[in-house]
VEXDREN-2710 file (C-alpha; in Angstrom, 1 decimal):
% VEXDREN-2710
k/r/px/py/pz
1/MET/-85.1/-31.2/-36.3
2/LEU/-87.4/-30.0/-33.6
3/ALA/-84.5/-30.1/-31.2
4/LEU/-82.6/-27.9/-33.6
5/ALA/-85.2/-25.4/-34.3
6/LEU/-86.0/-24.7/-30.6
7/PRO/-82.7/-22.7/-29.9
8/ILE/-83.1/-20.9/-33.2
9/PHE/-86.6/-19.7/-32.1
10/VAL/-85.3/-18.7/-28.7
11/LEU/-82.2/-16.7/-30.0
12/VAL/-84.3/-15.0/-32.7
13/GLY/-87.2/-14.2/-30.5
14/TRP/-89.7/-15.9/-32.5
15/ASP/-93.1/-17.2/-30.9
16/LEU/-92.3/-20.3/-29.0
17/ARG/-96.1/-21.3/-29.4
18/ALA/-95.4/-22.0/-33.1
19/TRP/-92.4/-24.5/-32.0
20/GLY/-95.0/-25.9/-29.6
21/VAL/-97.7/-26.5/-32.1
22/ALA/-95.2/-28.0/-34.5
23/ALA/-93.7/-30.4/-31.9
24/ILE/-97.1/-31.6/-30.7
25/LEU/-98.2/-32.2/-34.2
26/TRP/-95.1/-34.2/-35.0
27/ILE/-95.1/-36.1/-31.8
28/GLY/-98.8/-36.9/-32.2
29/ASN/-98.1/-37.8/-36.1
30/GLN/-95.2/-40.1/-34.7
31/ALA/-97.4/-41.8/-32.2
32/VAL/-100.2/-42.7/-34.6
33/GLY/-97.5/-44.0/-37.0
34/ALA/-96.1/-46.1/-34.5
35/LEU/-99.4/-47.5/-33.8
36/LEU/-100.2/-48.2/-37.4
37/ARG/-96.9/-50.0/-37.7
38/ARG/-98.0/-52.7/-35.3
39/PHE/-100.7/-53.8/-37.5
40/ARG/-99.9/-56.8/-39.7
41/THR/-100.7/-55.8/-43.2
42/GLY/-100.7/-57.9/-46.5
43/ALA/-103.1/-59.8/-48.8
44/GLY/-103.9/-62.1/-46.0
45/ASN/-105.0/-59.3/-43.8
46/LEU/-107.2/-56.9/-45.8
47/ALA/-109.0/-55.4/-42.7
48/ALA/-105.7/-54.5/-41.1
49/SER/-104.3/-53.0/-44.5
50/GLY/-107.5/-50.9/-44.8
51/VAL/-107.1/-49.6/-41.1
52/VAL/-103.4/-48.7/-41.9
53/ALA/-104.2/-46.9/-45.3
54/PHE/-107.1/-44.9/-43.7
55/GLY/-104.8/-44.1/-40.9
56/MET/-102.0/-42.7/-43.2
57/MET/-104.4/-40.4/-44.8
58/PHE/-105.9/-39.3/-41.5
59/ARG/-102.5/-38.4/-40.2
60/ALA/-102.0/-35.9/-43.0
61/ILE/-105.7/-34.6/-42.9
62/VAL/-105.2/-33.9/-39.1
63/VAL/-102.2/-32.0/-39.6
64/GLY/-103.7/-29.5/-42.2
65/ILE/-106.8/-29.2/-40.2
66/VAL/-105.0/-28.1/-37.1
67/LEU/-103.0/-25.8/-39.1
68/PHE/-105.7/-24.2/-40.8
69/ALA/-107.4/-23.7/-37.4
70/VAL/-104.4/-22.0/-36.1
71/ALA/-104.1/-19.9/-39.2
72/ALA/-107.5/-18.7/-38.6
73/GLY/-106.5/-17.1/-35.4
74/ASP/-103.0/-16.1/-36.1
75/GLY/-101.4/-16.6/-39.6
76/ALA/-97.8/-15.9/-38.6
77/LEU/-98.1/-18.6/-35.8
78/ALA/-99.5/-21.2/-38.3
79/LEU/-96.9/-20.3/-40.9
80/ALA/-94.0/-20.8/-38.4
81/ALA/-95.5/-24.0/-37.2
82/ALA/-96.0/-25.2/-40.6
83/ALA/-92.4/-24.3/-41.6
84/VAL/-91.0/-26.3/-38.7
85/TYR/-93.1/-29.2/-39.3
86/VAL/-92.2/-29.4/-42.9
87/LEU/-88.5/-29.3/-42.1
88/ALA/-88.8/-32.1/-39.6
89/TYR/-90.9/-34.1/-41.9
90/THR/-88.3/-33.4/-44.8
91/ALA/-85.4/-34.5/-42.6
92/GLU/-87.3/-37.7/-41.6
93/LEU/-88.0/-38.7/-45.3
94/GLY/-84.4/-37.9/-46.4
95/LEU/-83.1/-40.0/-43.6
96/SER/-85.5/-42.7/-44.3
97/LEU/-84.4/-42.8/-48.1
98/LEU/-80.8/-42.7/-47.1
99/SER/-81.1/-45.7/-44.9
100/TYR/-83.3/-47.7/-47.3
101/PHE/-81.2/-47.1/-50.4
102/GLY/-78.0/-47.0/-48.7
103/ALA/-78.6/-50.4/-47.0
104/THR/-76.9/-53.5/-48.6
105/PRO/-79.2/-55.7/-50.6
END
């Protein structure tokens, strides 16, 4: 979704900083998610499960804090960055649901 949004930003003449903010947030969020997936979770390892749970909440909180900080300086920039981030998140969620429910049991 980020790759599809970049040419649109260029063609329409929107601020590329918004795309950059969204891309950095998305890549950082995915990197933290990849790190959290390495932990072995379950009833046998409650400490790792707690770290993963906190990490999942922390990811969303950090995205919100960064977008609010950007909005304090430039509301239009934050709105465009949030729109790109939401589109990328929605696309990933949709593809994840399709792959999960589309798989043979």
